[in-house]
N, C-alpha and C positions, 0 to 999 in steps of 0.2 A: 563430108564427115572424115574421109581419109586425109584430106588436106589439113583439117583442123588438128588431127592427131599428130601429123608431122610437124606442124608449127609449134604445138604444145611441147613436143619432144625436144625440138631445137631450143626453145626457150628454157626448158628445164636444164638441158646440157650447158647452155650459156651461163645460167645462174650458178650451177655447180662449179663450172670452170672458174668463174669470177671469185666465188667463195674460196676455192682452193688456192688461188693466187694470193688472196688477202691473208689467209691463214699461214701459208708458207712464207710469205713476205714478213709477217710479224714474228714468226719463229726465228727467222734468220737474224733479226735484230736482238742482240743480247741487251737486256735492260741495263746492265752494268758495264757496257762496253767502255773500255779505257783506251783512249788514243793519246799519243804523245805529241805535244805541240810546244816548241821552244823549251824543251827539257822539263815540261810540266805534264802531268797526267790530267786528262779531262774525263771526268766521270759524269756523263749527262750534263755537261755544262759547268761542272765544278772543277776548278783547277786545284791540283794537289802538287806541291813542290816535291821533287824526287828525294831531296836530301834532308829536309827539315821535318822533324816530327810536328804534328799539329795538336795543340792542347786546347780542347774544347772545355769551357767552364761556364758556370752560372755565377752572376754577380752576387747572389745571396746564398750560394751553396757553401755550407760549412766545410765539407770535405774538400771542395775546390780550394778554399782558403788555406787549408792545411798544406796542400800540394804547392800552392803559390808561395806560401811562407817558406817551405822547404827549399823551393827553387831560389828564392831570394837569399836565404842564409848560405846556400851552397853555390851561389853565383852561377847558376846554370846558364843563364843567357849570355854570360861572358865567355863560357867555355864551349857551348854548342849553339847552333842556330835553332830556335824553336819558334813556331808560329802560334800565337795565342788568339783564340776566337771565343768571344762571349756569346752564349746562345739564348739566354732568357729574354733579352731585349733586342736581339738582332735576328730577324726572320731569315735573312740570307745565310747567316752562320748556322742557324738551326736547321735549315734545309740541307746545307752542306754536311752537317753532322749526320743527318738521316741517310744521305747518299753514301757517305763513307761507311757507316755502320752496315748498311745494306750490302756494300761491296765485301764486307767481312762475313756475310751470312747471318747477321744479327737481326733479331726482331725489332723493326723500327718503331713499333708502338710502345716499347718499354725501354728506351735508351736512357741511361743515366749519365750524370756528370759527377766527378771529373772523368774525362774520356781522352785518350791519347791515340792518335793515328800515327803509327811509327813509320820511319823511313823504310822499314822492311815490309810495309803494307799489312801490318797486323793492327788489331784494335785492342786496346787495354782500357778497362773500366775499373775505377776505384783507386784510392790513395796508395795502397800497398804495391799493386802491380806497376803503377806509373812511377812511383819513387824508385822501385827496384830497377826498372828499365832505365830511367835517367841516371841512376847511380852507375850502372854498367856503362852507359854512354859516356859519362864524364871520365870514368876510369880509362876507357879506351882513348878518349880525346887527350887526357893528360899524358898517357903513355906515348901517343903519336907526337905530341908537342915536345916531350922530353927527347924522343928519338930524333926529331928534326933539329932540335937545339944542339944535340950531341954531334950531328953531322956538320952543322954550321961551324962549330969551333974545332972540328977535327978529332973528336973523341971516337 
């Protein structure tokens, strides 16, 4: 009887020890761990370019069309690098959108498009915020280009 109690106690301690290791091991892994590989961030297998904003859109989304038209009229892609990813028909892009939104602390069950993940690692949703951000970006880009041009010709 005494031997059985000792064996039972040892088994209980082993099980508790194993559960503790599993729980502590899982807590040490941050779900949104971001690692840098070749100047890109990897968020759970999703590569995010450090410098270029990522524009997530839906091919039938009217608000996305507004942003795309504004980008075309203002020649955004000629002025700054921007990555465009369609999410309605592309599961990989949709998954990436979820992970990016999660990294910004957003509820992934109600993510909308248009959606912009900025080079400053912020998430913007909606036509107004995205256009405002891009307007600021091209103004900075235009200023930098003018400054560089001035240096080249000795101004």
